[in-house]
N, C-alpha and C positions, 0 to 999 in steps of 0.2 A: 425555461425548461419547467417540465412538470416532473415533479420529483416528491417524493416523501421527504420532508425535511429531517424528519426525527431519525429516519433510517440512514440517508445520506450524511447527517451528522455523527451517527454512530459509525459508519465507515471510515470518515476523515479522522475522527478520535481515536479509531483503533490504529491507522497508519502513523498518525504522529505519535502516539503513545509507543508504538513500536521503535520508530525511529528514537525517541528520546532514550528507551531501555537499551538500545543499540550502541549508542554514542557515548563517548567517555565524557567525563567532566571536562570542560574546555572545547569540545568539539562543537560542531555546527549541523543545524537541522533546517532546510528552507523549504518554504511552500510557495509553488509558484501555481499560477491558474492562466488559462486562456482559453480561447474558443476559434473554432475555424472549422469551414466542411461540416457543416451540421454538427458539430459536436464540441462539447465544452469538455475540458480536462482540468486536473488539479495534479500536481506532483509533489511528492513529500519524498526530499533526499536529505540522506544524511553522509556523514563521513566517518561512520562507526565499523562496526564489526564485518561489514560486507557479507556477501554469501555466494557460497561456492557455485560455479556454472551448473554442476548436475543436479542442484536442489532447486534453481529457479523454479521451476514447475511443481515439485514437490511441497513447496512451504505453503501450499494452497489447498494440501491434503488434509482433512479431518485429522486431527491427533499428531500429525507430523511436527517433530522438534527436531531441528537440525543437530549435529554433534557439538556445534559451538555454543549451544544455547543451555548447556547444562546450569542449573541453579538461576537461569532466568524465570521471570514469574510467568504464569500464562499454562494453558493448557494445550496449545495447539490449534484452537478454534477460532480465533479472531480474523484470521485473514480468510479461511474458509467461508466465515459469515460474511465478511466484508464483498467479499468476491461474489459471493450469491446475491446479495443486494445489490450490485452494482449490475448483475446480469438481469435480475427481476426488472430491472429501470431499462433494460435493453443497452446496457452498457458493458464494460468490463474491467478488470485491474491486472496490469502487467507489472512485472518487477525486471528490475535489471541490475547488474552489479559488475563492476570490472575485476571482483574477487576478493578474496578475504584479507580484512584489513583496509579495505580500500572504500567502504561504504556501499549505500543501495539507493537506489529510486524506485517509487511506487508510483506508477500512473494511472489513476481513475479516469476513464472516458465515459460519457455520458452523451447520448442524443439529445441535440437542442431542439427546441420547440421550433415548429416552421416559422420562418422570417427572423429566427434568432440567431 
């Protein structure tokens, strides 16, 4: 892959930090990586607060903070910046969640270099 390692580290640090913040003590956060079809990906998943279905796209909006995030640190910029970095590298970030109280998964996908 041809990426700016500092910026991609920033993306992964944001996703991991969010997962740890949203997961209660004793919960679980997993990081998985893989590659295929000219794409490399990293998933950060937790079994924390989860995300309402209607919020899955909104969480990437600048300054958006969901109703379940009262009192949580941050200003609603991290996911916006992280997605912008991923897209600047030709990739994207998508979020999924089975719903409130059931955790969330964030998948960063980036194009791999030819032959990679």
